[in-house]
C-alpha positions as CSV (number, residue, x, y, z in Angstrom):
1,X,-39.2,-124.2,-77.7
2,X,-38.4,-122.5,-74.6
3,X,-40.0,-119.3,-73.9
4,X,-37.7,-116.7,-72.3
5,X,-34.3,-118.3,-73.2
6,X,-35.0,-118.3,-76.9
7,X,-35.2,-115.1,-79.3
8,X,-38.6,-116.0,-80.3
9,X,-41.0,-114.7,-77.7
10,X,-44.5,-115.9,-77.1
11,X,-46.8,-112.7,-77.5
12,X,-48.8,-113.9,-74.4
13,X,-46.0,-114.0,-72.2
14,X,-44.5,-110.8,-73.4
15,X,-47.7,-108.5,-72.7
16,X,-48.6,-110.2,-69.6
17,X,-45.3,-110.2,-68.0
18,X,-45.7,-107.6,-65.3
19,X,-42.5,-107.8,-62.7
20,X,-42.3,-104.4,-60.8
21,X,-39.5,-101.7,-60.9
22,X,-40.3,-100.2,-58.0
23,X,-43.1,-101.2,-55.9
24,X,-45.0,-97.7,-55.4
25,X,-45.1,-96.9,-59.1
26,X,-44.1,-99.6,-61.2
27,X,-46.0,-102.6,-59.4
28,X,-48.6,-103.4,-62.0
29,X,-52.0,-104.9,-61.1
30,X,-51.7,-108.7,-62.1
31,X,-53.2,-109.3,-65.4
32,X,-52.6,-112.7,-66.5
33,X,-55.5,-113.4,-68.7
34,X,-54.9,-110.3,-71.0
35,X,-54.4,-111.5,-74.2
36,X,-52.8,-109.3,-77.1
37,X,-56.2,-108.5,-78.3
38,X,-57.2,-106.7,-75.1
39,X,-53.7,-105.8,-73.7
40,X,-53.7,-101.9,-74.9
41,X,-57.6,-101.3,-74.0
42,X,-57.2,-99.1,-70.9
43,X,-54.3,-96.7,-69.9
44,X,-53.5,-98.7,-67.0
45,X,-52.9,-102.0,-69.2
46,X,-50.9,-99.6,-71.5
47,X,-48.7,-98.4,-68.7
48,X,-48.4,-102.3,-67.4
49,X,-46.7,-102.8,-70.9
50,X,-44.2,-99.7,-70.3
51,X,-43.7,-101.5,-66.8
52,X,-42.7,-104.8,-68.2
53,X,-40.2,-103.3,-70.6
54,X,-38.3,-101.8,-67.7
55,X,-38.6,-104.9,-65.7
56,X,-37.1,-106.9,-68.6
57,X,-34.1,-104.3,-68.8
58,X,-33.3,-105.1,-65.1
59,X,-33.1,-108.8,-65.3
60,X,-30.2,-110.1,-63.7
61,X,-28.9,-111.5,-66.7
62,X,-28.8,-108.0,-68.2
63,X,-28.6,-104.5,-66.5
64,X,-29.6,-105.9,-63.2
65,X,-26.2,-107.1,-62.8
66,X,-24.6,-109.2,-65.3
67,X,-24.1,-106.7,-67.9
68,X,-21.8,-104.3,-65.3
69,X,-20.3,-107.3,-64.3
70,X,-18.7,-108.7,-67.6
71,X,-17.9,-105.2,-68.3
72,X,-15.7,-104.9,-65.5
73,X,-13.9,-108.7,-65.3
74,X,-13.0,-108.8,-68.8
75,X,-10.5,-106.0,-67.9
76,X,-7.7,-105.6,-66.0
77,X,-9.1,-104.4,-62.8
78,X,-10.3,-107.7,-61.2
79,X,-8.7,-110.7,-60.0
80,X,-11.1,-113.8,-59.9
81,X,-11.3,-115.7,-56.5
82,X,-13.7,-119.1,-56.9
83,X,-13.0,-120.2,-60.4
84,X,-17.0,-120.6,-60.6
85,X,-18.4,-120.9,-64.1
86,X,-21.7,-119.4,-63.2
87,X,-20.3,-116.0,-62.0
88,X,-18.2,-115.3,-64.9
89,X,-14.8,-117.1,-64.7
90,X,-15.0,-117.9,-68.7
91,X,-15.3,-114.3,-68.9
92,X,-12.8,-113.0,-66.9
93,X,-10.5,-115.6,-68.2
94,X,-11.4,-114.2,-71.8
95,X,-12.4,-117.5,-73.3
96,X,-16.4,-117.6,-73.5
97,X,-15.8,-119.3,-76.6
98,X,-18.6,-121.5,-77.3
99,X,-21.7,-120.5,-78.9
100,X,-23.8,-122.5,-76.0
101,X,-21.8,-121.1,-72.9
102,X,-24.4,-119.5,-70.4
103,X,-22.7,-116.2,-70.3
104,X,-22.9,-115.9,-74.3
105,X,-26.4,-117.5,-74.6
106,X,-28.0,-115.6,-71.7
107,X,-26.9,-112.2,-72.3
108,X,-28.0,-112.4,-75.7
109,X,-31.5,-113.8,-75.0
110,X,-32.5,-111.4,-72.3
111,X,-31.3,-108.2,-74.7
112,X,-33.3,-109.9,-77.4
113,X,-36.4,-110.4,-75.0
114,X,-36.2,-106.7,-74.1
115,X,-35.9,-105.8,-77.5
116,X,-39.0,-107.7,-78.6
117,X,-41.0,-106.3,-75.5
118,X,-39.9,-102.8,-76.8
119,X,-41.0,-103.9,-80.5
120,X,-44.5,-105.4,-79.2
121,X,-45.4,-102.2,-77.2
122,X,-44.2,-99.9,-80.3
123,X,-46.5,-102.2,-82.6
124,X,-49.4,-102.4,-80.1
125,X,-49.5,-98.5,-79.6
126,X,-49.8,-97.9,-83.3
127,X,-52.7,-100.5,-83.7
128,X,-54.5,-99.3,-80.7
129,X,-52.7,-97.7,-77.5
130,X,-52.5,-94.3,-78.7
131,X,-56.0,-93.9,-79.2
132,X,-56.5,-95.0,-75.7
133,X,-54.1,-93.2,-73.8
134,X,-53.8,-89.8,-76.3
135,X,-50.9,-88.6,-78.5
136,X,-48.8,-86.7,-75.8
137,X,-48.8,-89.7,-73.2
138,X,-48.1,-92.4,-76.1
139,X,-45.3,-90.3,-77.5
140,X,-43.8,-90.3,-74.0
141,X,-44.4,-94.1,-73.6
142,X,-42.7,-94.5,-77.1
143,X,-40.0,-92.4,-76.3
144,X,-39.4,-94.7,-73.4
145,X,-39.3,-97.7,-75.5
146,X,-37.3,-96.8,-78.2
147,X,-34.5,-95.4,-75.8
148,X,-34.8,-98.9,-73.8
149,X,-34.5,-100.5,-77.5
150,X,-31.6,-98.3,-78.2
151,X,-29.7,-99.1,-74.9
152,X,-30.2,-102.9,-75.7
153,X,-28.9,-102.8,-79.3
154,X,-25.7,-100.7,-78.1
155,X,-25.3,-102.9,-75.0
156,X,-25.2,-106.0,-77.5
157,X,-22.6,-104.2,-79.9
158,X,-20.1,-104.1,-76.9
159,X,-19.9,-107.9,-76.6
160,X,-21.0,-109.3,-80.1
161,X,-19.5,-107.3,-82.8
162,X,-16.5,-105.6,-83.8
163,X,-15.9,-102.2,-82.5
164,X,-17.2,-99.3,-84.7
165,X,-13.6,-97.9,-85.3
166,X,-12.6,-101.3,-86.8
167,X,-13.9,-100.3,-90.5
168,X,-15.8,-97.4,-89.5
169,X,-18.8,-99.7,-88.9
170,X,-18.7,-102.0,-92.0
171,X,-18.2,-105.3,-90.3
172,X,-21.2,-107.5,-89.3
173,X,-23.2,-106.1,-86.5
174,X,-26.7,-107.5,-85.3
175,X,-29.9,-108.7,-86.6
176,X,-31.8,-105.4,-86.6
177,X,-35.4,-106.4,-85.4
178,X,-37.8,-103.8,-85.4
179,X,-41.1,-105.4,-85.4
180,X,-42.5,-107.5,-82.7
181,X,-42.1,-111.4,-82.9
182,X,-45.5,-113.2,-81.9
183,X,-44.6,-116.6,-82.4
184,X,-42.5,-119.2,-84.0
185,X,-41.2,-119.0,-87.6
186,X,-40.4,-115.2,-87.8
187,X,-36.6,-115.8,-86.7
188,X,-34.7,-115.4,-89.9
189,X,-33.0,-112.0,-90.5
190,X,-29.4,-111.6,-91.6
191,X,-27.3,-109.3,-89.5
192,X,-27.4,-105.6,-90.2
193,X,-23.7,-103.8,-90.4
194,X,-22.2,-102.4,-87.1
195,X,-22.9,-98.8,-88.4
196,X,-26.5,-100.0,-89.5
197,X,-27.3,-101.0,-85.9
198,X,-25.6,-97.6,-84.7
199,X,-28.1,-95.7,-87.0
200,X,-30.8,-97.1,-85.6
201,X,-30.1,-96.8,-82.2
202,X,-29.5,-93.0,-82.7
203,X,-32.8,-92.8,-84.7
204,X,-34.4,-94.3,-81.3
205,X,-32.5,-91.8,-79.1
206,X,-33.3,-88.7,-81.2
207,X,-36.8,-90.0,-81.0
208,X,-36.7,-90.5,-77.3
209,X,-35.0,-86.7,-76.9
210,X,-38.2,-85.1,-78.9
211,X,-40.7,-87.1,-77.2
212,X,-39.8,-87.9,-73.4
213,X,-40.9,-85.6,-71.0
214,X,-38.4,-82.8,-69.9
215,X,-38.9,-84.3,-66.2
216,X,-40.9,-87.0,-64.6
217,X,-43.1,-86.4,-61.2
218,X,-40.5,-87.2,-58.6
219,X,-36.8,-87.5,-58.1
220,X,-37.4,-90.9,-57.9
221,X,-39.2,-91.2,-61.2
222,X,-36.5,-88.9,-62.9
223,X,-33.9,-91.8,-61.7
224,X,-35.8,-94.6,-62.7
225,X,-37.7,-93.7,-65.7
226,X,-36.4,-92.1,-68.8
227,X,-37.0,-88.4,-69.4
228,X,-35.4,-85.8,-72.1
229,X,-31.9,-85.7,-70.4
230,X,-31.6,-89.7,-70.3
231,X,-31.8,-89.7,-74.2
232,X,-29.0,-86.9,-74.3
233,X,-26.8,-88.6,-72.0
234,X,-26.8,-91.9,-73.7
235,X,-26.1,-90.3,-77.2
236,X,-22.9,-89.1,-75.6
237,X,-22.1,-92.7,-74.9
238,X,-23.0,-93.9,-78.3
239,X,-21.4,-91.2,-80.3
240,X,-18.2,-91.5,-78.0
241,X,-18.2,-95.4,-79.0
242,X,-18.3,-94.2,-82.6
243,X,-15.3,-91.7,-82.1
244,X,-17.7,-89.2,-83.4
245,X,-16.6,-86.6,-81.2
246,X,-17.9,-83.5,-82.7
247,X,-21.5,-85.1,-81.8
248,X,-20.4,-85.8,-78.3
249,X,-19.6,-82.1,-78.0
250,X,-23.0,-81.1,-79.3
251,X,-24.9,-83.6,-77.1
252,X,-22.7,-83.1,-74.3
253,X,-23.2,-79.2,-74.3
254,X,-26.8,-79.8,-74.1
255,X,-26.2,-81.1,-70.6
256,X,-23.2,-79.0,-69.8
257,X,-23.8,-75.7,-71.0
258,X,-21.2,-73.9,-68.7
259,X,-17.5,-73.0,-69.6
260,X,-16.1,-73.6,-66.1
261,X,-17.5,-75.3,-62.7
262,X,-19.8,-75.5,-61.4
263,X,-21.6,-77.7,-64.1
264,X,-25.0,-78.4,-64.2
265,X,-27.8,-79.3,-66.8
266,X,-30.0,-76.0,-66.9
267,X,-32.9,-77.3,-69.0
268,X,-35.0,-80.5,-68.2
269,X,-33.9,-82.3,-65.1
270,X,-31.1,-80.3,-63.3
271,X,-28.7,-83.1,-63.7
272,X,-25.4,-82.4,-61.7
273,X,-22.7,-84.0,-59.6
274,X,-23.2,-85.0,-56.1
275,X,-20.8,-83.1,-53.4
276,X,-19.5,-86.7,-52.4
277,X,-19.4,-89.9,-53.9
278,X,-20.6,-91.6,-51.0
279,X,-23.9,-89.9,-51.5
280,X,-24.4,-92.4,-54.6
281,X,-22.6,-95.6,-53.6
282,X,-21.6,-97.0,-50.2
283,X,-23.1,-97.4,-46.6
284,X,-26.0,-94.9,-47.1
285,X,-26.6,-94.1,-50.9
286,X,-29.1,-91.9,-51.7
287,X,-30.4,-93.4,-55.2
288,X,-32.3,-90.6,-56.6
289,X,-30.2,-87.6,-56.8
290,X,-29.8,-85.7,-59.8
291,X,-26.3,-87.4,-60.5
292,X,-28.1,-90.8,-61.2
293,X,-29.4,-90.0,-64.6
294,X,-30.4,-93.6,-65.0
295,X,-30.6,-96.4,-62.7
296,X,-32.6,-99.5,-62.0
297,X,-34.3,-99.8,-58.7
298,X,-34.5,-103.0,-56.8
299,X,-36.9,-104.0,-53.7
300,X,-37.2,-107.3,-51.8
301,X,-40.5,-108.1,-53.4
302,X,-40.0,-111.7,-55.1
303,X,-39.1,-111.4,-58.7
304,X,-38.1,-107.6,-58.4
305,X,-34.4,-107.9,-57.8
306,X,-31.6,-109.7,-59.9
307,X,-31.7,-113.1,-58.0
308,X,-28.9,-115.4,-57.0
309,X,-25.3,-114.7,-58.1
310,X,-26.5,-112.2,-60.3
311,X,-26.4,-109.0,-58.0
312,X,-23.5,-106.3,-57.9
313,X,-23.0,-106.6,-54.4
314,X,-22.7,-110.4,-54.4
315,X,-19.5,-110.2,-56.9
316,X,-17.9,-107.4,-55.4
317,X,-18.5,-107.0,-51.9
318,X,-16.4,-108.3,-48.9
319,X,-17.0,-111.8,-47.7
320,X,-18.7,-112.3,-44.3
321,X,-22.0,-111.3,-42.8
322,X,-24.1,-111.8,-45.5
323,X,-22.2,-109.0,-47.5
324,X,-21.7,-111.1,-50.9
325,X,-19.4,-114.0,-52.1
326,X,-16.3,-111.7,-53.0
327,X,-16.0,-113.3,-56.5
328,X,-13.7,-110.8,-57.6
329,X,-10.8,-109.0,-55.7
330,X,-8.9,-105.8,-57.1
331,X,-6.0,-106.5,-59.1
332,X,-3.0,-105.3,-57.3
333,X,-1.3,-104.5,-60.6
334,X,-4.2,-102.5,-61.8
335,X,-5.6,-99.0,-60.7
336,X,-3.9,-100.0,-57.1
337,X,-0.9,-99.8,-58.4
338,X,-1.3,-96.2,-60.2
339,X,0.2,-93.4,-57.8
340,X,-2.1,-90.8,-59.7
341,X,-5.0,-92.5,-57.7
342,X,-4.1,-91.1,-54.1
343,X,-4.4,-92.8,-51.0
344,X,-6.8,-89.9,-49.6
345,X,-9.3,-90.2,-52.8
346,X,-12.5,-90.8,-51.0
347,X,-13.0,-93.1,-53.9
348,X,-10.5,-95.3,-52.5
349,X,-11.1,-94.6,-48.6
350,X,-14.9,-95.4,-48.9
351,X,-15.6,-97.5,-51.5
352,X,-12.6,-100.2,-51.6
353,X,-12.9,-102.6,-48.5
354,X,-9.4,-104.5,-47.2
355,X,-9.8,-107.8,-45.9
356,X,-7.4,-107.6,-43.1
357,X,-6.7,-111.3,-42.9
358,X,-5.7,-111.6,-46.7
359,X,-4.7,-108.3,-47.7
360,X,-6.9,-108.2,-50.7
361,X,-9.0,-105.5,-51.7
362,X,-12.6,-105.3,-53.0
363,X,-14.6,-102.7,-54.8
364,X,-17.3,-102.2,-51.9
365,X,-19.9,-99.6,-54.0
366,X,-22.6,-101.9,-53.4
367,X,-22.9,-102.5,-49.6
368,X,-26.5,-103.9,-49.3
369,X,-26.5,-107.2,-47.6
370,X,-28.7,-110.0,-49.0
371,X,-30.9,-109.7,-51.3
372,X,-28.7,-106.8,-52.5
373,X,-31.2,-104.3,-53.2
374,X,-28.6,-101.4,-54.4
375,X,-29.8,-99.8,-57.6
376,X,-28.2,-100.7,-60.8
377,X,-26.2,-97.7,-62.4
378,X,-26.6,-97.2,-66.1
379,X,-25.8,-93.7,-66.6
380,X,-24.4,-90.8,-64.3
381,X,-23.9,-87.1,-64.8
382,X,-20.2,-87.9,-64.3
383,X,-19.9,-89.8,-67.2
384,X,-21.6,-87.3,-69.3
385,X,-18.8,-84.9,-67.9
386,X,-16.0,-87.1,-69.0
387,X,-17.6,-88.1,-71.9
388,X,-17.8,-84.5,-73.0
389,X,-14.1,-83.8,-71.7
390,X,-12.4,-86.6,-73.6
391,X,-14.3,-85.5,-76.9
392,X,-13.2,-81.9,-76.6
393,X,-9.8,-83.3,-75.7
394,X,-9.6,-85.0,-78.6
395,X,-10.6,-82.7,-81.3
396,X,-9.3,-79.3,-79.9
397,X,-5.7,-78.8,-80.3
398,X,-3.7,-78.4,-76.9
399,X,-5.0,-78.7,-73.5
400,X,-8.4,-77.4,-73.9
401,X,-9.4,-75.5,-71.0
402,X,-13.1,-76.8,-70.7
403,X,-11.9,-80.5,-70.8
404,X,-9.4,-79.9,-68.2
405,X,-12.1,-78.2,-66.0
406,X,-14.5,-81.1,-66.6
407,X,-12.1,-83.9,-65.3
408,X,-10.9,-82.2,-62.5
409,X,-14.6,-81.4,-61.4
410,X,-14.9,-85.1,-61.1
411,X,-11.6,-85.6,-59.7
412,X,-11.5,-82.7,-57.1
413,X,-15.2,-84.1,-56.0
414,X,-13.2,-87.2,-54.4
415,X,-10.1,-85.8,-54.2
416,X,-9.9,-82.3,-53.4
417,X,-6.2,-82.0,-52.9
418,X,-5.1,-83.0,-56.4
419,X,-5.7,-80.8,-59.2
420,X,-5.4,-82.4,-62.8
421,X,-2.6,-80.9,-65.0
422,X,-1.7,-81.6,-68.4
423,X,1.6,-80.4,-70.5
424,X,0.0,-81.5,-73.8
425,X,-3.2,-82.8,-75.8
426,X,-2.2,-86.5,-75.2
427,X,-1.5,-86.0,-71.6
428,X,-5.2,-84.6,-71.4
429,X,-6.6,-87.7,-73.0
430,X,-4.6,-89.9,-70.7
431,X,-5.6,-88.1,-67.7
432,X,-9.2,-88.4,-68.6
433,X,-9.1,-92.0,-69.4
434,X,-7.4,-92.6,-66.1
435,X,-10.1,-90.9,-64.3
436,X,-12.8,-92.9,-66.2
437,X,-11.2,-96.1,-64.8
438,X,-11.1,-94.9,-61.4
439,X,-14.5,-93.2,-61.3
440,X,-16.7,-96.1,-63.0
441,X,-14.8,-99.0,-61.4
442,X,-17.5,-101.8,-60.8
443,X,-20.0,-99.9,-63.0
444,X,-19.2,-101.9,-66.3
445,X,-18.0,-99.3,-68.6
446,X,-14.5,-100.4,-68.9
447,X,-15.1,-103.1,-71.6
448,X,-17.1,-100.3,-73.7
449,X,-14.0,-98.0,-73.4
450,X,-11.4,-100.6,-74.3
451,X,-13.7,-101.8,-77.2
452,X,-14.3,-98.6,-78.8
453,X,-10.5,-97.5,-79.0
454,X,-9.6,-100.9,-80.4
455,X,-7.2,-101.4,-77.5
456,X,-5.7,-104.7,-76.2
457,X,-7.5,-106.0,-73.3
458,X,-4.7,-106.1,-70.8
459,X,-3.3,-109.0,-68.9
460,X,-4.5,-109.7,-65.3
461,X,-3.4,-112.3,-62.9
462,X,-2.9,-116.0,-65.0
463,X,-4.8,-114.1,-68.2
464,X,-2.9,-113.1,-71.0
465,X,-3.6,-109.9,-72.9
466,X,-6.2,-110.2,-75.8
467,X,-5.3,-108.1,-78.9
468,X,-8.0,-106.9,-81.3
469,X,-7.1,-109.6,-83.8
470,X,-7.5,-112.6,-81.7
471,X,-10.2,-114.8,-81.2
472,X,-12.0,-114.0,-78.2
473,X,-11.7,-110.4,-78.7
474,X,-15.4,-110.5,-79.1
475,X,-18.0,-113.0,-78.5
476,X,-19.6,-115.8,-80.3
477,X,-23.1,-115.5,-81.4
478,X,-25.7,-117.4,-79.3
479,X,-26.4,-121.0,-80.0
480,X,-30.2,-120.3,-79.9
481,X,-30.0,-117.6,-82.4
482,X,-27.9,-119.8,-84.7
483,X,-30.3,-122.5,-84.3
484,X,-33.5,-120.5,-84.7
485,X,-32.0,-117.8,-87.5
486,X,-31.2,-119.7,-90.6
487,X,-29.6,-116.4,-92.1
488,X,-27.4,-115.6,-89.1
489,X,-23.8,-116.0,-89.1
490,X,-21.4,-116.3,-86.1
491,X,-18.3,-114.3,-85.6
């Protein structure tokens, strides 16, 4: 049985895996001889298990690059330049139909690998770890593990299951594994419904909100390790995907209590927008600002970056001078054709690169050269603002003043000469959805937005549109899962 590519993970490797997430605070002492019996014996060994969970999450096949890339290239904003099957051509072409295709298998296996690390850690803390580190620190660590487990299950749902809106969560979801797998023979588990998986995701995030620290020890840790506001921010995303707009408002208001700008979290980490988008992305990004609620750090240490053909910069950055392979250019008929995205918008001026020899344009949010050490974004305060804006716009009749103020806070940060206006409720919703397309271009959220609204995936280039009823709207289940789990069914 293959170890990491399979769903069943050997415990010895799970608990010993110790790839760093940021050298100065996440590089563990090598403990390759530690067994499951002793891996929770000391506070440092317990912390090493937490580090290994973050390391698994930021693997190149998951949130180190591929998850975000797939979320963008499935949709309408990009044109494939290379027809390279290794770098997502099948995903862009909307035809990853085989259960054995690398995109289908690798994302599934890495997500479940991460989930299994979370489960093994939770089990280990119950058996021994809590007595070693004490209740308070144990609860903090368990909050991190459950937050990452929730994020992993949510992420799998966006590709391998029908959207919540299709049947109000009653369609087949995922095998809901909540205890650690220590060896072969424990893979058989039927699919829970989409709704049941979302219920578990929210239970994990509620636990995380209650038990995570209000803040961490530094701005860097507040960006790269979970705190209370991380869980709240992710809940706004989850509830938005369920179209539970009242809950989005409840959670979002915790981080955005003000009625008018400037908006800022007033409890826990003081999350807020940066004055310029180029503080976060571009030539000189600051990775640990209060806008970056959760990002995954990269270093040049071997094994501590996504690796070949997984990195965000590799896919999107312009060609030449080791600045990526330019696998995907921007679709001229996509956002570029929308006149509401003005020529003076900083997101277009500074974060879109034009190849003068071809005239093609590329997203240049990630401008680090090889080995592409830009932090991988997971969630930003700008998303919380727009999640809350959309929820308010959809539930409050007319043109809600706070929703309009929220979308203008994001727009005018980059385009101060433009004020978003709306004649009616639907116009406001449309303006918010457009702002999401612009603001999160290259960050992997477009697929989530299409899925949650049961919208047709638009056509681009030579690729026809894909309606929600068509084969390929969601992915097949990994052949590894189907071979190991006798109770699993394919999509």
